[in-house]
C-alpha positions in Angstrom: -8.9 16.7 38.7 -10.2 13.5 37.0 -10.3 13.4 33.2 -12.6 10.8 31.6 -11.1 8.7 28.8 -13.0 8.3 25.6 -14.8 5.1 24.8 -14.3 3.0 21.7 -17.6 4.0 20.2 -16.5 7.6 20.4 -13.6 7.0 18.0 -14.2 7.9 14.4 -12.9 5.4 11.9 -9.8 6.5 10.0 -10.8 7.5 6.4 -8.0 6.7 4.0 -7.4 9.3 1.2 -8.8 8.1 -2.1 -8.8 9.3 -5.7 -10.7 7.9 -8.6 -8.6 7.7 -11.7 -9.5 6.9 -15.3 -7.4 4.0 -16.7 -8.3 3.6 -20.4 -5.9 0.6 -20.7 -8.2 -1.5 -18.5 -11.5 0.0 -19.7 -12.6 2.3 -16.9 -12.0 3.9 -13.5 -10.2 2.6 -10.5 -9.8 3.9 -6.9 -6.4 4.6 -5.6 -6.3 4.7 -1.8 -3.8 5.4 0.8 -2.3 2.8 3.0 -3.5 2.0 6.6 -0.8 1.9 9.2 -0.5 -1.9 9.1 -0.3 -1.8 5.3 2.4 0.9 5.5 4.4 -1.0 8.0 4.2 -4.2 6.0 5.2 -2.4 2.8 8.1 -0.7 4.6 9.3 -4.1 5.9 9.0 -5.6 2.5 11.0 -2.7 1.0 13.8 -3.1 3.5 14.1 -6.8 2.8 13.8 -6.5 -1.0 16.2 -3.6 -1.3 19.0 -5.2 0.7 21.8 -6.0 -1.8 22.6 -9.6 -2.3 26.2 -10.8 -2.4 28.0 -9.0 -5.2 25.0 -6.7 -6.0 25.2 -2.9 -6.1 22.6 -0.7 -4.4 21.3 0.2 -7.8 21.0 -3.4 -8.9 19.2 -4.2 -5.6 16.8 -1.3 -6.1 16.0 -2.5 -9.7 15.4 -6.1 -8.4 13.2 -4.8 -5.5 10.9 -3.0 -7.9 9.8 -6.4 -9.2 8.5 -7.2 -5.8 7.4 -3.8 -4.5 5.4 -2.5 -7.5 3.0 -5.5 -7.5 2.6 -5.2 -3.7 1.9 -1.4 -4.0 -0.7 -1.9 -6.8 -2.3 -4.8 -4.9 -2.6 -2.7 -1.7 -3.6 0.7 -3.2 -5.6 0.1 -6.4 -9.1 -1.2 -5.9 -12.5 -1.3 -7.6 -15.8 -0.1 -6.3 -16.1 -3.2 -4.1 -12.9 -2.4 -2.3 -11.1 -5.5 -3.6 -7.7 -5.2 -5.4 -7.5 -4.8 -9.1 -4.1 -6.5 -9.2 -2.8 -9.6 -7.5 0.6 -9.7 -5.9 1.7 -12.5 -8.2 
C-alpha cells in the first residue's frame, strides 16, 4: 500500500498563541505572543549560558545575574505591537 505524502502548500502555518494586554504604564495595549520553536531554542540556550555560575558564584547569584539578560530577551521576543514588531529592545 502506497501512502502519498502531503505537500508544502497543504501545511497550515503555525499560529502562535497571543493575548492582548492593557499596559497603562506605556499608554495602551500590547500583544503578548508565544515563542516559535526557533525562538524557544534560542531562549533556552541563552538561559543555559546565562545561568551557569561564574567562578565563586552561587546558583542563586547566577540566577539573579541571568535575569538581567533573560528578561529583556523575553520581552523583546514576546511583547509586540499591532505591527508585529517588538515593543522592547534587547539592550
